[in-house]
Residue, then its C-alpha position, 0 to 999 in steps of 0.5 A: x537501483x540495486x536490486x541484488x537481494x530483493x525477493x519478489x513473490x508472484x501469485x497468479x493462476x495463469x502460467x503464461x503470466x507467471x512466466x513472463x513476469x518472472x522472466x522480466x523481473x529476473x532479467x532486472x536482477x530480482x530473485x523471484x518465487x511463484x505461486x499458483x493460487x491463494x493458499x500457495x501464495x500464503x505458504x510461499x510468503x511465510x517460507x521466503x519472506x519476500x520484499x514485494x508480493x504481486x497478487x492476482x485478485x481473481x485466484x482459486x482457493x483464496x483471492x488476492x484480496x483475501x491473501x493481502x488481508x491475511x498477510x497484513x494482520x501478521x507483523x512480519x508482513x506489515x511493511x511488505x510491498x503488495x501489488x494487485x494484478x486485476x482486470x477490474x479497473x473501476x475506482x471502487x475496486x481500487x479503493x477496496x484494494x488500498x483499504x486491504x493494504x495494497x501499495x499499487x494496482x496494475x491492470x490486465x492485460x499486463x505490460x511487463x515494462x509498466x509492471x517493472x517500472x512500478x516495481x522499481x518505483x515502489x522500491x525507490x520510495x521505500x529506499x527514500x523513506x529509509x534514508x530519511x528515517x522515522x519522524x517519530x511518534x506524533x502527539x496532537x491533542x488526544x491523538x497519538x500516532x506511532x509510525x514504528x508500531x503502526x499504531x494510532x490511539x485516541x484517548x489511549x484507545x487503539x484505533x485500527x486503520x488500513x495502511x493507506x489510511x495510516x499513511x495519510x493521517x500521519x502525513x496530515x498530522x505531521x504538520x497540524x494546520x498546514x493545508x496539503x494539496x491533493x496532488x501533494x497527498x497523492x504524491x507522498x502517500x501513493x506516489x507519482x507512479x500509482x494512478x488512483x481515482x479522484x475520489x480515492x483521497x475523499x473516501x480515505x479521509x471519510x473513513x479516517x474521520x469515522x474510525x477516529x470519531x473526530x472531526x479532525x481533518x478539515x476540507x479546504x474546498x478546491x485546495x486540499x486537506x489539513x489536520x486540526x484539533 
């Protein structure tokens, strides 16, 4: 994979972790920038406009979760890849992180090889999506989904969805009536290299239903989910 020109920002308040991650990513050919806390991470992100940001969750001034939430509200960082570093490995923490807009989680203590593998995997997924091109706007019944503007409308009223909620809804709505297997959903929305808990899909489906105000996603017990209107 061609890493030339790819910029990565790492934010962590532990100098040793910053140094080892920076060394390994630079050795792979990435251009790497660092920040020591949440406020500096926001400043550096605006300065260098990185392709991927690695955020420690527990940082001074602003947590990684707060930084991610702020960045996701800004159009310039809507599609920026974000990985959380965390010592918390419970499923509820992962779900909250994905709701905030994270693309992946890596648990501490960090394995540099594993982190590098996950970074490369995220860039490969983005590359495949870009090659495939956009599937365009989906209109199913009274639901309109625009993947370019990242907008969902129900009866002409805009509905705000988290990044993974949007990607999950778009996948299901792309083939109304078709049953998507759970493993298929995990692969296409989260990717093979991302490890998520069994309840992650269920939680996201429930939130989509609540936000849309529609019972448009049907659970096929023991199999998966389908979009019906």
